[in-house]
C-alpha positions as CSV (number, residue, x, y, z in Angstrom):
1,M,8.1,-46.9,54.0
2,T,6.8,-46.5,57.5
3,S,3.4,-45.2,58.2
4,R,5.2,-42.0,59.8
5,Q,7.1,-41.3,56.4
6,L,4.1,-41.8,54.6
7,V,1.6,-39.4,57.0
8,D,4.3,-36.5,56.6
9,C,4.2,-37.4,52.6
10,L,0.3,-37.0,52.7
11,H,-1.0,-33.2,51.2
12,P,-3.5,-31.7,53.8
13,D,-6.7,-32.9,52.1
14,D,-5.0,-36.5,51.9
15,R,-6.9,-39.7,54.0
16,L,-5.6,-42.9,54.4
17,D,-8.4,-45.1,53.5
18,P,-9.2,-47.7,56.6
19,E,-10.3,-50.4,54.0
20,R,-7.9,-51.4,52.5
21,A,-4.7,-52.8,53.4
22,G,-1.5,-51.0,52.8
23,P,-0.8,-47.4,52.8
24,R,-3.0,-46.3,50.5
25,T,-5.1,-42.7,50.5
26,M,-7.9,-41.0,49.4
27,R,-8.3,-37.5,48.4
28,H,-11.3,-35.1,49.5
29,V,-11.9,-32.7,46.7
30,T,-15.1,-30.2,46.6
31,V,-16.6,-29.7,42.7
32,N,-19.7,-27.7,41.8
33,I,-20.9,-29.7,39.4
34,A,-24.2,-26.8,39.1
35,E,-22.0,-24.4,37.6
36,S,-21.4,-24.8,33.7
37,P,-19.7,-22.5,31.0
38,I,-22.1,-20.5,30.6
39,A,-22.9,-19.9,34.1
40,W,-18.9,-19.0,35.1
41,L,-19.3,-16.6,31.7
42,A,-21.9,-14.7,32.9
43,S,-20.2,-14.5,36.5
44,R,-18.3,-12.8,34.7
45,G,-20.4,-10.2,33.0
46,L,-19.8,-11.8,29.6
47,L,-23.6,-12.9,29.4
48,N,-26.8,-11.4,30.2
49,D,-29.4,-12.4,32.5
50,A,-31.1,-13.0,29.4
51,Q,-28.8,-14.6,27.8
52,L,-28.0,-17.0,30.6
53,R,-31.5,-18.1,30.7
54,A,-31.7,-19.1,27.6
55,G,-28.9,-21.2,28.0
56,E,-29.9,-22.7,31.0
57,R,-33.7,-23.4,29.3
58,L,-31.5,-25.0,26.3
59,R,-29.5,-27.2,28.8
60,A,-32.2,-28.2,31.1
61,D,-34.2,-29.1,27.7
62,Y,-31.1,-31.4,26.8
63,E,-31.0,-33.0,30.2
64,R,-34.9,-33.4,30.6
65,A,-34.7,-35.3,27.0
66,G,-31.7,-37.9,28.1
67,L,-29.7,-36.7,25.1
68,S,-26.0,-37.1,26.7
69,A,-24.2,-40.3,26.2
70,R,-24.4,-42.9,29.1
71,V,-21.3,-44.9,29.4
72,T,-22.9,-47.1,31.6
73,M,-26.6,-48.7,32.6
74,R,-29.3,-46.3,33.6
75,W,-30.1,-47.2,37.4
76,D,-32.4,-44.6,38.3
77,S,-35.3,-45.9,35.9
78,A,-37.6,-48.6,37.3
79,A,-39.3,-51.6,35.4
80,P,-42.5,-51.2,34.6
81,A,-45.2,-51.9,37.2
82,K,-48.1,-54.3,36.4
83,S,-50.4,-52.3,38.7
84,R,-52.2,-48.8,38.0
85,G,-49.1,-47.0,38.1
86,G,-48.6,-46.7,34.7
87,A,-49.7,-43.0,34.9
88,R,-46.1,-42.0,36.0
89,A,-44.4,-43.6,33.5
90,S,-46.6,-42.1,30.5
91,D,-46.1,-39.0,31.7
92,A,-42.2,-39.1,32.3
93,S,-42.3,-40.1,28.4
94,L,-44.5,-37.5,27.3
95,A,-42.0,-35.1,29.3
96,R,-39.1,-36.2,27.7
97,I,-40.3,-36.6,24.6
98,D,-41.7,-32.5,24.6
99,A,-38.4,-32.0,26.2
100,H,-36.6,-33.3,22.9
101,R,-38.9,-31.6,20.5
102,R,-38.3,-27.9,22.1
103,F,-34.4,-29.2,22.1
104,H,-34.1,-29.8,18.4
105,D,-36.5,-26.5,17.9
106,A,-34.5,-24.2,19.8
107,L,-31.1,-25.4,17.8
108,D,-32.9,-24.7,14.4
109,A,-34.4,-21.7,16.0
110,A,-30.8,-20.5,16.9
111,G,-29.5,-21.8,13.1
112,P,-26.8,-24.2,11.4
113,G,-24.0,-21.9,12.0
114,L,-24.7,-21.5,15.5
115,A,-26.6,-24.4,17.0
116,D,-22.8,-26.0,17.2
117,I,-21.3,-23.6,19.7
118,C,-24.5,-24.1,21.8
119,W,-24.5,-28.1,21.9
120,R,-20.3,-27.6,22.5
121,V,-20.0,-25.4,25.2
122,I,-24.3,-25.5,26.8
123,C,-24.9,-29.2,26.5
124,A,-21.5,-30.9,26.5
125,G,-20.1,-28.7,28.7
126,E,-16.8,-27.8,26.6
127,G,-15.1,-25.1,27.6
128,I,-15.2,-21.9,24.8
129,A,-11.2,-22.7,23.8
130,G,-12.0,-26.5,23.1
131,A,-15.4,-25.6,21.5
132,E,-12.9,-22.7,18.9
133,K,-10.5,-25.4,18.7
134,G,-13.3,-28.5,17.4
135,L,-14.8,-26.1,15.0
136,G,-11.7,-24.8,13.4
137,W,-12.6,-21.1,14.2
138,P,-10.0,-18.2,15.3
139,A,-8.9,-17.8,19.2
140,R,-11.4,-15.6,21.3
141,S,-13.8,-16.0,18.0
142,G,-16.3,-18.0,20.7
143,K,-17.5,-15.7,22.9
144,L,-18.9,-13.3,20.5
145,V,-20.4,-16.1,18.5
146,L,-21.8,-18.3,21.8
147,G,-23.4,-14.1,22.3
148,L,-25.4,-14.4,18.9
149,A,-26.9,-17.7,19.9
150,L,-28.2,-17.4,22.9
151,D,-29.8,-13.8,21.5
152,R,-31.3,-16.3,19.0
153,L,-32.0,-18.6,21.9
154,A,-33.8,-15.7,24.3
155,R,-36.2,-15.0,21.6
156,F,-37.0,-18.5,20.9
157,Y,-37.5,-19.4,24.8
158,G,-39.2,-16.2,25.3
159,T,-36.6,-14.9,28.2
160,E,-35.5,-11.5,26.4
């Protein structure tokens, strides 16, 4: 294939990678990583503001506590300093412990049947249909159950 034929078959968003030998392409995509499944539901009027705030608080506690699975080494944490900088590390550890405690208290407040959907949709970022299937629930029941769970979380976090 000639270089002209290669350029003709590229998608408009594709770019040739000058760093690589041979006709390899790169695709540039735009992804909004800040949009969560509950933000998507709220943007379509399926959740009220209190439910959205409660869900985002749970997700923030989950992330702050560092409970998500890791597939590689953490490069963002620095080695402990031998100087006076130890106070920052202990503050970060205390914040992580507090977030961990709040997260588990919030799931306890949601209840045993509702905590599962909270974790799957809010924390793991799973879609409603996937959560329903994973939990063995009937189709189109997840939105209702998630709404009930978010109401309990709103009472827990005081966002109602």
